[in-house]
N, C-alpha and C positions, 0 to 999 in steps of 0.2 A: 244652535245653541245647543249645549250637550246639559242636557236633562239635573237637576240640580241630587242631593244624596241627601239622606238621613241619616241621621241613627238618635234610636230609643232603649230606654233600658228599665226592663221591667221585673219581677221576678222570679225567683225558678220554683213555678207550684204552673201544672195544666191553670188551672184559675185564672192566674194574673200571667200563662203566656201565648195558651193557645190560641187563642180569640184575634191574638193581640197577631198573633204573624202570622196567621191564615187571610186577613183583612190585608193585611200589606198585598203577600201572596196573590190573591187575589186583585188588586188596585193593579194603575200605571204608577206607582209612586215606585221610586228608587230607595226602598224603605227598611230597615234591618235592623232587626230587634234582637242585640244581649241584655240576656240575664245577673243574677248575682244573686244569691241564696236571704231567705226571709230575715235573717238578722243581719244583712249589709243593709235591705229597702228601709228594717225600722232603724237603724242604728250611722247608714254613715251619714257624712255631715251632707246637705244639700248640696253644694256651693262650690263641691270637689266634684261631682257625681254632675254638675248642669256647667262646666265648665268642659265636658268632654265632651258632652250631646246633645242632641235636638229635639228629642222630646225624649221627657224624664215619669213613670210611675212612680207618686210621691203619698204620705200617708201628709192629713193632714195639719196634723203636728209641724211640720216640717214648713209650713208657711212665715212662723214669725224670721227661720234663722236666713228661708231666700229671700222676703225681700227686703231685710237687713242686708243684704248682701248683693241687691239689688239683680236680681240672676234668674228673674220670670218673666213671659210678658200676662198680659192680661185680658180675656176670650170676652171683657167689655171692649179693648180699643181691636180687639184681631175681627170679629163679628161681631158687633153691635150689644145693644143693649137689649133690645124684643128677642134677635135671640137665646144671649145669653137668658131672659124674661121664661120664655118655652120653658127652656130646659128646667127651667128649677120648678115649672108648676107642673113637667111629669115625673118630677125626683120622688123616690121612697124616706120620709123623715126628715133629717137634717145631713142626708148624703151631698147635696151640691154648697148646704148653706154652709158646709162647714168649712168650704173651701172658699168664701167670703173673707174678704178683711180691703180697709178703709173705703167698703164699698162698689169694693170691682172683685172680680171673681180670675182666679190666679190659674187652675183646675176643674176639669169637668170628670166628672163623678163615673169611671162607666163602671164602675165595682162599686154594690153595698154592703156592708156585712155589721156583724155590734157583736158582742159578747150573750149568747143566748143557753142554754143548759143539751147535755148532745150527754143521750143514753140512749145502752144497748136495752132494749123493752125482751128481750127474751131474758135478759139476767135481771130484772128489777118488775118486783111485781107493782107496784105504783109511782108511775113517774112524779114526783117530788115537786110545788107547785109552791111552798114557804120556807126560809132560810132553816126555822125548825128543820122542815119534813128531812132538807139535806143531810142536817145533823145527825139522825135518827139512823136515817136510810147511811150514814157512814158507819152503822155500828152493826147492820149486817152482810152488808154489800161493801164490795172496793168500787171509794169514791175518791176521785183523784184533784185537789188542782193546778191550773197554769199555772207557774210560776216563775218556769226558764224565761231569762231574760229580763224585755223592761215588764212581763202580762203578771210576776209577780206585784206591781205598781197601779195595775191599771186591775184585776184583780176586787187590790184592796181598794178602788175608787171606785167601782160601778159594789166594794158593800158598803159603800157610805154612801151612796149615794138613796140606795134602799135602803140606809136606816135611815134619809129625810135630810142630807147630805151631802151638795156637789161642792167635793172639793175646790183648790184652786182659791182660795177666800186672798181677801188684802190681808189678816198680819199673819194667817197659818196655815198650810195647804190643807187642810181640816181641825175642828175643833179637839180639843182633848178625849175628852167622850165619848165621843162617837170613830173615832181616830181607837179609840182602848176597845170601843167593843163592835169594831171591826177586825183587828189582829188575834184579838182575843180568839172569833168563832174561825178565822182561820187557822190561826193556829191549833184548836179542837181539830178541824178537822185532818190538816194534816199530820193531827201525829197519826195518823189512821190511816192514810193515805200511801197506796201500791210504792215499792219503793224508790220505785227509776222515773216514777211521777215529776216531782221538780226540777226534774234533768228537761224533759218532753218539750219543745216548744208546739203551738199548737196542732201545728200539720203529725207533728210525732204523738200526740195523746188520742187524735183520732183516728190515727191510721194503724196505734195501738189498739183501739176500740174493737179496728173491722177488721185485725186478724188473726187477735188473741182473746180469752176472756179475764184477762187482768185485772180491766178498768167494765164498772157499769154503768158511772155516771161521771160526769162532768157536772157540776153546773153552771160555770161559767167560762169561754170559753170561744172564741170566732165560729160561726158557722160558714164551715165547707158543705155546700150544695154536693159532691162526689164525693163524699160519705154516708150519704143521702141515699145513695141512690141505692133503689129495693131491690136488684138484682144480685145488691152486693151476696157473699152470704154470711154473715156481721153487718148490717148495716147496722147507721146512725139513724135513729132518732130524736131528730132536733122542734125544743120547744123554748116556749120564755122563759127570762129570764126566772128566779125567784122573786117574791117579794118578800118583802116582812110581814106581812097582813096579806087579804086576800081584797084586793080592789087597791091595792094597796101602788108604789108606778115598782112595776125590773128594773130592777141596777143592772148599768152597762153600759161602757164603756161605746165611743161608736170606734167603729174602723174602715173597711173598705177602701177604695182604691182609688186616684185622683189623677190625669194623666193634661200633666201640663208643656206650654211649652219654651222654652231656655230662651235666656234674648241671642244666642249664641244662634238661632233656629234662624234662617227667613225663609220665616213661611208664603208659604208663594196657596192661590189662589187654589188648587189643589192636594195641597196640603190641608188645611181651611176646610173644604172638600170632602175630607175622608174625617174628621173626627170630625160632622158634623154628620156621616152617614152612621159612626159606632155611636151614633148620642138616636138613632134618628128609632123612631116603636119596629122597628118592625128586625134589623141589628140587633137591638132591646129585646123582644123578648122570641127571636130567634137563633139569632146565627152566633149571637152571644153565646145558650144556653146550650146551643150543640156544641159548643168548641170549649166544651167544660167552663165559660166565667161563668158570675155571678149579679147580673143586672141590677143597676141605677135606678130603674123607671118601675111604681111605680102598679105601673098595668101590668107588668111579666111579673109581679114577687105579687099580686091575688086570678091570675092566669090561671085555670085549670090545668086547661093543657100541658104546662110546666108542674105546676101542684104536681100531680099526681102521681110523676114516676120516681118523686122522689121523698114522697113520705110527707108532705103538704106540708114539706123545710120553707118555704115563700111563707106563706096563709098561718099557717103557723110558731111564726115568730115576727112578725108583723106586728103586733105590740110593742114588743122589743125595740125594733126598728124605729118606731116614728117617736118613742119616750126615752132614746139611747143620749148622754150627757155626752158632748163634745166635749173633746181636751183644751184644754189652753193652746196655746196656737203667737206667744211671744216667743223672742228670739233667747235661744239658752235651754228650751224648754222637752230636746228633746236630748241633748244632755240631762239636765234635771232629772227623768225619766230613768235615764242609764242608770244613776246613781242611788236614787230612789229603793228604788228593785230589788240592789245587793240591802238595801235597809230592812225593807221589809223580811228578805229571805235570809238577813241574820236574825231578827227577832222573830222567824216563827222556827228558827232552828234555836232559837236560846242562848245565845250565843251576846246575845241582850237586850238589858230589858225591854218591856212596851214601852214604860214613857219616856227611856234614854232613843229608841227607835224614834219616832215622834221629834223629839226635839228635833234629833240630827233632816227629818225630812223636811219643818219644815224652817232649818238654816240655812241651808240646801234651795228653799226655792223662793225663799226671802233675798239669799244672795244674788238669784236669778236677778228677780225684782230692782235689785240693787235696793231693797234695805236690812235694815237688820228687826231680834225681836225684840217687841217694847219693854221697856225698865221692868224689871218686877212680873212679870206674864207670867204665868204658874203655868206645865204640864203636868 
């Protein structure tokens, strides 16, 4: 009998690609990995991808659409509840819990990330810890916001969390008071940001920080350990996301990636062993970091050996990932995220008022939920 062939899709960055490709090459599986850009990873309909691939690297907000289309297999059915529980015990923050819906695990968290602060320490006298300090820094150094693609909404959401409110309510995406405060803060920072910054995704922002001196600080951007390498000429220092006041919750929106098996995948014992291998302690703490990956195991995040060559990247952002906000995962959320991000950008550019922007975000949010704005609700 011929060996079964498997095809996977991940995102085109060393962090998303290298460890998966190297592990497949070192295995006895006939497993090929294709890649698509970060924008495709963030917004391509999951049902389209699942129809063509056996293994898919996805973001947790895709789960609502994936389950609505019945295109993923649960790991509880594939490997059993005891294995899933062991993975949950080992995971950092909500990285595994974000892939649990209806009491079942639909993807394993190969990679953990959340929005944190990124700083060129050689260009900044002191890393800001509070949002008021971020605003003050922006008046004497180039501070950028992450606004490209869906990140305008993700940054807005994280600021709301720092202000004390998790978005995604039943009547509004976020309250008028908190939403206004968040957009006013973002608009103030955006008014002084470097000219090209709004067009750059997180990879672009961090790459620019390591290549020249046009960006000194980004208060919220998804952490990429590859840009913290202390051997770089211009390494980025990653620290906890800003808070409203000392001792309050850092506002951050969970990212990271999960590995899912689609319903077209005829999972063999060998393939499931390969997934277990990728999630094992030695691989999470050794093989994956050695291949530009960003592990999801808490033991890796607290490892002195892993932290030392990357300027304490993991330990320096651990509190933020532990407290990160998990986005809604209902059907239609990914489309809402794309549309609402454009509304946020319009508000920051002054094309529409803050009140109008909050109203449009609410309308889109409630439309996805199948509801309408309550009669006479104030905005």
